[in-house]
Legacy VTK file of the C-alpha trace (Angstrom):
# vtk DataFile Version 3.0
C-alpha trace
ASCII
DATASET POLYDATA
POINTS 102 float
-18.557 -145.741 61.527
-15.824 -147.370 63.384
-13.675 -145.360 65.653
-10.547 -145.333 63.421
-12.466 -143.553 60.684
-13.741 -141.061 63.294
-10.206 -140.269 64.709
-9.841 -139.455 61.171
-12.176 -136.270 60.781
-10.319 -134.900 64.101
-9.061 -131.893 62.957
-5.412 -130.497 64.035
-4.716 -126.865 64.681
-1.111 -125.507 64.880
0.512 -123.715 68.026
0.521 -120.511 66.219
-3.620 -120.514 65.971
-3.930 -121.445 68.838
-2.261 -118.915 70.502
-3.567 -116.351 67.849
-6.918 -117.291 69.000
-5.970 -117.002 72.392
-4.459 -113.293 71.963
-7.743 -112.641 70.188
-9.974 -113.336 73.602
-7.758 -111.979 75.845
-6.236 -108.742 73.980
-9.503 -107.863 73.173
-11.624 -109.138 76.033
-13.589 -110.971 73.399
-15.932 -113.477 74.244
-14.314 -117.220 73.847
-17.819 -117.972 72.085
-17.623 -115.230 69.859
-13.843 -116.371 68.889
-14.797 -119.545 69.194
-17.535 -119.310 66.076
-15.510 -116.862 64.048
-12.500 -119.433 63.509
-15.298 -122.719 63.544
-13.522 -124.086 66.640
-15.121 -125.790 69.347
-15.977 -123.522 72.650
-14.750 -126.324 75.080
-11.623 -126.463 73.195
-10.628 -122.573 73.022
-11.126 -122.881 77.117
-8.472 -125.689 76.526
-5.583 -123.710 75.061
-6.545 -120.520 77.019
-5.695 -122.363 79.750
-2.519 -123.904 78.671
-1.338 -120.546 76.542
-1.573 -118.523 80.217
0.425 -121.295 82.031
2.435 -121.371 79.420
2.842 -117.317 78.928
2.794 -116.465 82.768
-0.119 -114.954 84.269
-3.189 -116.275 84.540
-6.537 -114.470 84.586
-6.206 -112.487 88.048
-2.722 -111.085 86.577
-3.763 -110.200 82.474
-5.600 -106.958 82.149
-8.728 -106.502 79.956
-9.010 -103.419 77.740
-11.891 -102.462 80.010
-9.401 -102.674 82.872
-6.629 -100.974 81.505
-8.528 -97.962 80.533
-10.640 -98.121 83.847
-6.491 -98.154 85.507
-5.826 -95.073 83.268
-9.023 -93.036 84.296
-8.487 -93.791 87.745
-5.051 -92.822 87.527
-5.586 -89.509 86.462
-8.271 -88.900 88.576
-5.811 -89.881 91.816
-3.524 -87.195 89.814
-5.928 -84.449 89.372
-7.001 -84.966 93.136
-3.394 -84.890 94.672
-2.890 -81.805 92.690
-6.217 -79.832 94.384
-5.314 -81.362 97.874
-1.982 -80.064 97.634
-3.351 -76.553 95.867
-6.133 -76.246 99.453
-3.296 -76.837 101.443
-0.658 -74.153 100.605
-3.870 -71.713 100.697
-5.390 -73.100 103.729
-1.558 -72.350 104.831
-1.843 -68.723 103.360
-5.071 -67.629 105.243
-4.241 -69.075 108.115
-0.812 -66.902 108.214
-3.129 -63.700 107.579
-3.797 -61.354 110.457
-7.251 -60.798 110.864
LINES 1 103
102 0 1 2 3 4 5 6 7 8 9 10 11 12 13 14 15 16 17 18 19 20 21 22 23 24 25 26 27 28 29 30 31 32 33 34 35 36 37 38 39 40 41 42 43 44 45 46 47 48 49 50 51 52 53 54 55 56 57 58 59 60 61 62 63 64 65 66 67 68 69 70 71 72 73 74 75 76 77 78 79 80 81 82 83 84 85 86 87 88 89 90 91 92 93 94 95 96 97 98 99 100 101
């Protein structure tokens, strides 16, 4: 097979299609290999698209939170609020008992 016939068989994908696959990987924390296989594209191609997508859309792997990380963050924020409320209550109780004559 000549090189010119090989280049003709190469598929091209729209920017919208590439962005959609990238969002699926990022937003739903899906493995690259799973998304690539589902859409019949190469893992390496999807990895390159992800690098470009993150560069273009501001935010790399360090700034994007996965769905699991977002859930964990919400849980920790809730726990933090509860602990602060308990600490405030205990502070008031300690103050009350410190004032009470013995």
